[in-house]
DRENVEXLUM-518476 format. One line per 10 residues: number of its first residue (from 1); for each residue x, y, z of N, C-alpha, C, O. Coordinates in Angstrom, 1 decimal. Layout:
// DRENVEXLUM-518476
NUM	X Y Z X Y Z X Y Z X Y Z; ... $
END
This chain:
// DRENVEXLUM-518476
1	34.4 23.9 78.1 34.4 24.7 76.9 33.3 24.3 75.9 32.6 25.2 75.4; 33.1 23.0 75.7 32.1 22.5 74.8 30.7 22.8 75.3 29.8 23.1 74.5; 30.4 22.8 76.6 29.1 23.1 77.2 28.8 24.6 77.0 27.6 24.9 76.7; 29.8 25.5 77.1 29.6 26.9 76.9 29.2 27.2 75.5 28.2 27.9 75.2; 29.9 26.5 74.5 29.5 26.7 73.1 28.1 26.2 72.8 27.4 26.8 72.0; 27.8 25.0 73.4 26.4 24.5 73.2 25.4 25.4 73.7 24.4 25.7 73.1; 25.6 26.0 74.9 24.6 26.9 75.5 24.5 28.2 74.7 23.4 28.6 74.4; 25.6 28.7 74.2 25.6 29.9 73.3 24.9 29.6 72.0 24.1 30.4 71.5; 25.1 28.4 71.5 24.5 28.0 70.2 22.9 27.9 70.4 22.2 28.4 69.5; 22.5 27.3 71.5 21.1 27.2 71.8 20.5 28.6 72.0 19.4 28.9 71.5 $
11	21.2 29.5 72.7 20.7 30.8 72.9 20.5 31.6 71.6 19.5 32.3 71.4; 21.5 31.5 70.7 21.4 32.2 69.4 20.2 31.6 68.6 19.5 32.3 68.0; 20.1 30.3 68.6 18.9 29.6 67.9 17.6 30.1 68.5 16.7 30.4 67.7; 17.5 30.2 69.8 16.2 30.7 70.4 15.9 32.2 70.0 14.8 32.5 69.7; 17.0 33.0 70.0 16.8 34.4 69.6 16.4 34.5 68.1 15.5 35.3 67.8; 17.0 33.8 67.3 16.6 33.8 65.8 15.2 33.3 65.7 14.4 33.9 64.9; 14.8 32.2 66.4 13.4 31.7 66.3 12.4 32.8 66.8 11.4 33.0 66.2; 12.7 33.4 67.9 11.8 34.4 68.5 11.7 35.6 67.5 10.6 36.1 67.3; 12.8 36.0 66.9 12.7 37.1 65.9 11.9 36.8 64.7 11.1 37.6 64.2; 12.1 35.5 64.2 11.3 35.1 63.0 9.8 35.0 63.4 9.0 35.4 62.5 $
21	9.5 34.5 64.5 8.0 34.5 64.9 7.5 35.9 65.1 6.3 36.1 64.7; 8.2 36.8 65.6 7.7 38.2 65.7 7.5 38.8 64.3 6.5 39.5 64.2; 8.4 38.6 63.4 8.2 39.1 62.1 7.0 38.5 61.4 6.2 39.2 60.8; 6.8 37.2 61.5 5.6 36.5 61.0 4.4 37.1 61.6 3.3 37.2 61.0; 4.4 37.3 62.9 3.2 37.8 63.6 2.8 39.2 63.1 1.6 39.5 63.0; 3.8 40.1 62.9 3.5 41.4 62.4 3.0 41.3 61.0 2.1 42.1 60.6; 3.5 40.4 60.2 3.1 40.3 58.8 1.7 39.7 58.7 0.8 40.2 57.9; 1.4 38.7 59.5 0.1 38.0 59.4 -0.9 38.6 60.4 -2.1 38.2 60.3; -0.5 39.6 61.2 -1.4 40.1 62.2 -2.6 40.8 61.6 -2.6 41.3 60.5; -3.7 40.8 62.5 -4.9 41.5 62.1 -4.7 43.0 62.1 -4.0 43.6 62.9 $
31	-5.4 43.7 61.1 -5.4 45.1 61.0 -6.8 45.6 61.2 -7.7 44.8 60.9; -7.0 46.8 61.6 -8.4 47.3 61.9 -9.3 47.2 60.7 -10.5 47.0 60.9; -8.8 47.3 59.5 -9.7 47.4 58.3 -9.7 46.0 57.5 -10.0 46.0 56.4; -9.3 45.0 58.2 -9.3 43.6 57.5 -10.7 43.1 57.5 -11.6 43.4 58.3; -10.9 42.3 56.5 -12.2 41.6 56.3 -12.5 40.6 57.5 -11.5 40.0 57.9; -13.7 40.5 57.9 -14.1 39.5 58.9 -15.1 38.5 58.2 -15.9 38.9 57.4; -15.0 37.3 58.6 -15.8 36.2 58.0 -16.5 35.4 59.0 -15.8 35.0 60.0; -17.8 35.2 58.9 -18.5 34.3 59.7 -19.2 33.3 58.8 -19.6 33.6 57.7; -19.4 32.0 59.3 -20.0 31.0 58.4 -20.9 30.1 59.2 -20.7 29.9 60.4; -21.9 29.6 58.5 -22.8 28.6 59.2 -23.2 27.6 58.1 -23.2 27.9 56.9 $
41	-23.6 26.5 58.6 -24.1 25.4 57.7 -25.6 25.4 57.6 -26.3 25.6 58.6; -26.1 25.3 56.4 -27.5 25.3 56.2 -27.9 24.1 55.3 -27.1 23.5 54.6; -29.2 23.7 55.3 -29.7 22.6 54.4 -29.6 23.1 53.0 -29.6 24.3 52.7; -29.6 22.2 52.1 -29.5 22.5 50.7 -30.7 23.3 50.1 -30.5 24.0 49.1; -31.8 23.1 50.7 -33.0 23.7 50.2 -33.7 22.9 49.1 -34.8 23.2 48.6; -33.1 21.8 48.6 -33.7 20.9 47.7 -34.1 19.6 48.4 -33.3 19.1 49.1; -35.3 19.1 48.1 -35.7 17.9 48.9 -34.9 16.6 48.6 -34.8 15.8 49.4; -34.3 16.5 47.4 -33.6 15.3 47.0 -32.0 15.5 47.2 -31.3 14.6 46.8; -31.6 16.6 47.7 -30.2 16.9 47.9 -29.7 16.6 49.3 -30.3 17.2 50.2; -28.7 15.8 49.5 -28.2 15.5 50.9 -27.1 16.5 51.3 -26.9 16.7 52.5 $
51	-26.5 17.1 50.3 -25.3 18.0 50.7 -25.9 19.3 51.1 -26.7 19.9 50.5; -25.4 19.8 52.2 -25.8 21.2 52.7 -25.0 22.3 51.9 -24.2 22.0 51.1; -25.3 23.5 52.2 -24.5 24.6 51.7 -24.0 25.4 52.9 -24.5 25.4 54.0; -22.9 26.1 52.7 -22.3 26.9 53.7 -22.6 28.4 53.4 -22.4 28.8 52.3; -23.2 29.1 54.3 -23.5 30.5 54.1 -22.4 31.3 54.8 -22.2 31.2 56.0; -21.7 32.0 54.0 -20.6 32.9 54.6 -21.0 34.3 54.5 -21.5 34.8 53.6; -20.8 35.0 55.7 -21.0 36.4 55.8 -19.7 37.1 55.8 -18.9 36.9 56.7; -19.4 38.0 54.8 -18.2 38.7 54.7 -18.4 40.1 55.0 -19.2 40.8 54.3; -17.7 40.7 56.0 -17.9 42.1 56.4 -16.6 42.8 56.0 -15.5 42.4 56.4; -16.8 44.0 55.3 -15.6 44.7 54.9 -15.7 46.1 55.5 -16.4 47.0 55.0 $
61	-14.9 46.4 56.5 -15.0 47.7 57.2 -14.2 48.8 56.4 -14.3 50.0 56.7; -13.3 48.4 55.5 -12.5 49.4 54.8 -13.3 50.1 53.7 -14.5 49.7 53.4; -12.8 51.1 53.2 -13.5 51.9 52.1 -13.3 51.4 50.7 -13.9 51.9 49.8; -12.4 50.4 50.6 -12.2 49.8 49.2 -12.9 48.5 49.0 -13.3 47.8 50.0; -13.2 48.2 47.8 -13.9 47.0 47.4 -13.0 45.8 47.6 -11.8 45.9 47.3; -13.5 44.6 48.0 -12.8 43.4 48.2 -13.3 42.3 47.3 -14.5 42.2 47.2; -12.4 41.6 46.7 -12.8 40.4 45.9 -12.5 39.2 46.7 -11.4 39.0 47.3; -13.5 38.3 46.8 -13.4 37.1 47.7 -13.8 35.9 46.9 -14.8 35.9 46.2; -13.0 34.9 47.0 -13.2 33.6 46.4 -13.5 32.6 47.6 -12.7 32.6 48.5; -14.5 31.8 47.5 -14.9 30.9 48.6 -15.1 29.5 48.1 -15.6 29.3 47.0 $
71	-14.6 28.5 48.8 -14.9 27.1 48.6 -15.0 26.3 49.9 -14.4 26.6 50.9; -15.9 25.3 49.8 -16.1 24.5 51.0 -15.9 23.0 50.6 -16.3 22.6 49.5; -15.3 22.3 51.5 -15.0 20.9 51.2 -15.1 20.1 52.5 -14.9 20.7 53.6; -15.4 18.8 52.4 -15.5 18.0 53.6 -14.1 17.9 54.3 -13.1 17.9 53.6; -14.1 17.9 55.6 -12.8 17.8 56.4 -12.4 16.4 56.4 -13.2 15.4 56.6; -11.1 16.2 56.3 -10.5 14.9 56.4 -9.7 14.7 57.7 -9.5 13.6 58.2; -9.3 15.8 58.3 -8.6 15.7 59.6 -9.5 16.1 60.8 -10.5 16.7 60.6; -9.2 15.6 62.0 -10.0 16.0 63.1 -10.0 17.5 63.4 -9.0 18.1 63.1; -11.1 18.0 63.9 -11.2 19.4 64.1 -10.2 19.9 65.1 -9.7 21.1 64.9; -9.9 19.2 66.2 -9.0 19.6 67.2 -7.5 19.7 66.7 -6.7 20.4 67.3 $
81	-7.2 19.0 65.6 -5.9 19.0 65.0 -5.6 20.3 64.3 -4.5 20.9 64.4; -6.6 20.8 63.6 -6.4 22.1 62.8 -7.5 23.0 63.1 -8.7 22.7 62.7; -7.3 24.1 63.8 -8.3 25.0 64.2 -8.5 26.0 63.1 -7.9 25.9 62.0; -9.3 27.0 63.4 -9.5 28.2 62.5 -8.1 28.9 62.3 -7.4 29.1 63.3; -7.8 29.3 61.1 -6.6 30.0 60.9 -6.7 31.0 59.8 -7.6 30.9 58.9; -5.9 32.1 59.9 -5.9 33.2 58.9 -4.4 33.3 58.5 -3.5 33.5 59.4; -4.1 33.3 57.3 -2.7 33.5 56.8 -2.6 34.5 55.7 -3.6 34.9 55.1; -1.4 35.1 55.6 -1.1 36.0 54.5 0.0 35.3 53.7 1.2 35.4 54.1; -0.3 34.7 52.6 0.7 34.0 51.8 1.7 34.9 51.2 1.4 36.0 50.8; 2.9 34.4 51.2 4.0 35.2 50.5 3.9 35.1 49.0 4.0 36.2 48.4 $
91	3.7 34.0 48.5 3.6 33.8 47.0 2.1 33.8 46.6 1.5 32.8 46.8; 1.6 34.9 46.1 0.2 35.0 45.8 -0.1 34.5 44.4 -1.3 34.5 44.0; 0.9 34.1 43.6 0.6 33.7 42.2 0.3 32.2 42.1 0.2 31.7 41.0; 0.2 31.5 43.3 -0.1 30.1 43.2 -1.5 29.8 42.6 -2.4 30.6 42.8; -1.6 28.7 41.9 -2.8 28.4 41.2 -4.0 28.2 42.2 -5.2 28.5 41.8; -3.8 27.7 43.4 -4.8 27.5 44.3 -5.5 28.7 44.9 -6.6 28.7 45.4; -4.8 29.9 44.7 -5.4 31.1 45.2 -6.1 31.9 44.2 -6.6 33.0 44.5; -6.1 31.4 42.9 -6.8 32.2 41.9 -8.3 32.1 42.0 -8.8 31.1 42.6; -9.0 33.1 41.5 -10.4 33.1 41.6 -11.1 32.0 40.8 -12.2 31.5 41.3; -10.6 31.6 39.7 -11.2 30.5 39.0 -11.1 29.1 39.6 -11.7 28.2 39.2 $
101	-10.3 29.0 40.7 -10.2 27.8 41.4 -11.2 27.7 42.6 -11.2 26.6 43.2; -11.9 28.7 42.8 -12.9 28.8 43.9 -14.3 28.4 43.4 -14.6 28.7 42.3; -15.1 27.9 44.3 -16.5 27.5 43.9 -17.4 28.8 43.7 -18.2 28.8 42.8; -17.2 29.8 44.6 -18.0 31.0 44.6 -17.1 32.2 44.6 -16.1 32.2 45.4; -17.4 33.2 43.8 -16.6 34.4 43.8 -17.6 35.6 44.0 -18.6 35.6 43.4; -17.2 36.5 44.9 -18.1 37.6 45.2 -17.3 38.9 45.4 -16.1 38.8 45.7; -18.0 40.0 45.3 -17.4 41.3 45.5 -18.1 41.9 46.7 -19.4 41.9 46.8; -17.3 42.4 47.7 -17.8 43.0 48.9 -17.5 44.5 48.8 -16.3 44.9 48.8; -18.5 45.4 48.7 -18.3 46.8 48.6 -17.7 47.4 49.9 -17.8 46.8 50.9; -17.0 48.5 49.7 -16.4 49.2 50.9 -17.5 49.5 51.9 -18.5 50.1 51.6 $
111	-17.2 49.1 53.2 -18.1 49.4 54.3 -19.4 48.5 54.2 -20.4 48.9 54.9; -19.4 47.5 53.5 -20.6 46.6 53.3 -20.4 45.2 53.8 -19.3 44.8 54.2; -21.5 44.5 53.8 -21.6 43.1 54.2 -22.3 42.3 53.2 -23.3 42.7 52.7; -21.7 41.2 52.8 -22.3 40.3 51.8 -22.5 38.9 52.3 -21.5 38.4 53.0; -23.6 38.3 52.1 -23.8 36.8 52.4 -23.8 36.0 51.1 -24.5 36.3 50.2; -22.9 35.0 51.1 -22.7 34.2 49.9 -23.0 32.7 50.2 -22.6 32.3 51.3; -23.7 32.0 49.4 -23.9 30.6 49.5 -22.8 29.8 48.8 -22.6 30.1 47.6; -22.2 28.9 49.5 -21.1 28.1 48.9 -21.5 26.7 48.9 -21.8 26.1 49.9; -21.6 26.1 47.7 -22.0 24.7 47.6 -20.8 23.8 48.2 -19.7 24.1 48.0; -21.2 22.7 48.8 -20.3 21.7 49.3 -20.1 20.6 48.3 -21.1 20.2 47.7 $
121	-18.9 20.2 48.0 -18.6 19.3 46.9 -19.0 17.8 47.3 -19.4 17.1 46.3; -19.0 17.4 48.5 -19.3 16.1 48.9 -19.9 16.1 50.3 -19.5 17.0 51.1; -20.8 15.1 50.7 -21.3 15.1 52.0 -20.3 14.7 53.0 -19.3 14.0 52.7; -20.4 15.3 54.2 -19.4 15.0 55.3 -20.0 15.4 56.6 -21.1 16.0 56.7; -19.3 15.1 57.7 -19.8 15.4 59.1 -19.6 16.9 59.4 -20.4 17.6 60.0; -18.4 17.4 58.9 -18.1 18.8 59.0 -17.2 19.2 57.9 -16.7 18.4 57.2; -17.1 20.6 57.7 -16.5 21.1 56.5 -15.4 22.2 56.8 -15.5 22.8 57.9; -14.6 22.4 55.8 -13.7 23.5 55.9 -14.2 24.6 54.9 -14.4 24.2 53.7; -14.3 25.8 55.3 -14.6 26.9 54.4 -13.3 27.7 54.2 -12.7 28.1 55.1; -12.9 27.8 52.9 -11.7 28.5 52.6 -12.1 29.8 51.9 -12.8 29.8 50.9 $
131	-11.7 30.9 52.4 -12.0 32.3 51.9 -10.7 32.9 51.5 -9.9 33.1 52.4; -10.6 33.3 50.2 -9.4 34.0 49.8 -9.9 35.4 49.4 -10.6 35.6 48.5; -9.4 36.4 50.2 -9.9 37.8 50.1 -8.7 38.7 49.7 -7.7 38.8 50.4; -8.9 39.3 48.5 -7.9 40.3 48.1 -8.3 41.7 48.6 -9.4 42.1 48.3; -7.5 42.3 49.4 -7.8 43.6 50.0 -7.0 44.7 49.5 -6.2 44.6 48.6; -7.2 45.9 50.1 -6.5 47.1 49.6 -5.0 46.9 49.8 -4.5 46.3 50.7; -4.3 47.6 48.9 -2.8 47.5 49.0 -2.2 46.2 48.5 -1.0 46.0 48.8; -3.0 45.4 47.8 -2.5 44.2 47.3 -2.3 43.1 48.4 -1.6 42.1 48.1; -2.9 43.3 49.5 -2.8 42.3 50.6 -3.8 41.2 50.4 -5.0 41.4 50.2; -3.4 39.9 50.4 -4.2 38.8 50.2 -4.3 38.0 51.5 -3.2 37.7 52.1 $
141	-5.5 37.7 52.0 -5.6 36.9 53.2 -6.4 35.7 52.9 -7.4 35.7 52.2; -6.0 34.6 53.5 -6.7 33.3 53.4 -7.2 32.9 54.7 -6.5 32.7 55.7; -8.5 32.7 54.8 -9.2 32.3 56.0 -9.6 30.8 55.8 -10.2 30.5 54.8; -9.3 30.0 56.8 -9.8 28.6 56.8 -10.6 28.4 58.0 -10.0 28.5 59.1; -11.9 28.2 57.9 -12.8 28.1 59.0 -13.5 26.8 59.1 -14.1 26.4 58.0; -13.5 26.1 60.2 -14.3 24.9 60.3 -15.8 25.2 60.5 -16.2 26.2 61.2; -16.6 24.5 59.8 -18.1 24.7 59.8 -18.8 23.4 60.0 -18.5 22.4 59.3; -19.7 23.4 61.0 -20.5 22.2 61.2 -21.8 22.6 61.9 -22.1 23.8 62.0; -22.6 21.7 62.3 -23.9 21.9 62.9 -23.8 22.8 64.2 -24.6 23.6 64.5; -22.7 22.5 64.9 -22.5 23.3 66.2 -22.3 24.8 65.9 -22.6 25.6 66.7 $
151	-21.6 25.1 64.8 -21.4 26.5 64.4 -22.8 27.2 64.3 -22.9 28.3 64.7; -23.7 26.6 63.6 -25.0 27.2 63.4 -25.8 27.4 64.7 -26.4 28.4 64.9; -25.7 26.4 65.6 -26.4 26.4 66.8 -25.8 27.5 67.7 -26.5 28.2 68.4; -24.5 27.6 67.7 -23.8 28.6 68.5 -24.1 30.0 68.0 -24.3 30.9 68.8; -24.2 30.2 66.7 -24.5 31.5 66.2 -26.0 31.9 66.5 -26.2 33.0 66.9; -26.9 30.9 66.4 -28.3 31.2 66.8 -28.4 31.6 68.3 -29.1 32.5 68.6; -27.7 30.9 69.1 -27.7 31.3 70.6 -27.1 32.6 70.8 -27.7 33.4 71.6; -26.1 33.0 70.1 -25.4 34.3 70.3 -26.4 35.4 69.8 -26.5 36.5 70.4; -27.1 35.2 68.6 -28.0 36.1 68.1 -29.2 36.3 69.1 -29.7 37.4 69.3; -29.7 35.2 69.6 -30.8 35.3 70.6 -30.4 36.0 71.8 -31.2 36.8 72.3 $
161	-29.2 35.8 72.3 -28.7 36.5 73.5 -28.6 37.9 73.3 -28.9 38.8 74.1; -28.1 38.3 72.1 -28.0 39.7 71.7 -29.3 40.4 71.6 -29.4 41.6 72.0; -30.3 39.7 71.1 -31.6 40.3 71.0 -32.3 40.5 72.4 -32.9 41.5 72.6; -32.1 39.5 73.3 -32.6 39.6 74.6 -31.9 40.7 75.4 -32.6 41.4 76.2; -30.6 40.9 75.2 -29.9 41.9 75.9 -30.3 43.3 75.5 -30.3 44.2 76.3; -30.6 43.5 74.2 -31.0 44.8 73.7 -32.4 45.2 74.0 -32.8 46.3 73.9; -33.3 44.2 74.2 -34.7 44.4 74.4 -35.0 45.0 75.8 -36.1 45.3 76.1 $
END
């Protein structure tokens, strides 16, 4: 009798977990008119500055204007531990999501693309770019993207391959 109750309890727990994950997936899932973000690492452009800058390209396919706050910081955790992630926070009134807490704030017009330079606070081997984008309907998305020298090289190779394919 005890084994049957244990199996039923585990089955109920698995069903509840699967339902919760499905609801989170629908809430956080990508939509066709969501902002897309690409980033690459560039030199600072100043001869005496060791810190690079992160160039972020934000594309807005929707018809409404998007407000985006961006900040870059050196990574403290290994890259394989925390990959690129996109979240939709439940509580959007947190102080970390406010525009005045970000290094760079920009406006992306509907159907447009904007490139923004984000200063890095301290030198490091690789960086996290955090983009907080307020979209239509009050939807806030937070993008956390790893950026390093390999990102720039991969993007250059992809651009070169695209140009060779179209020629």
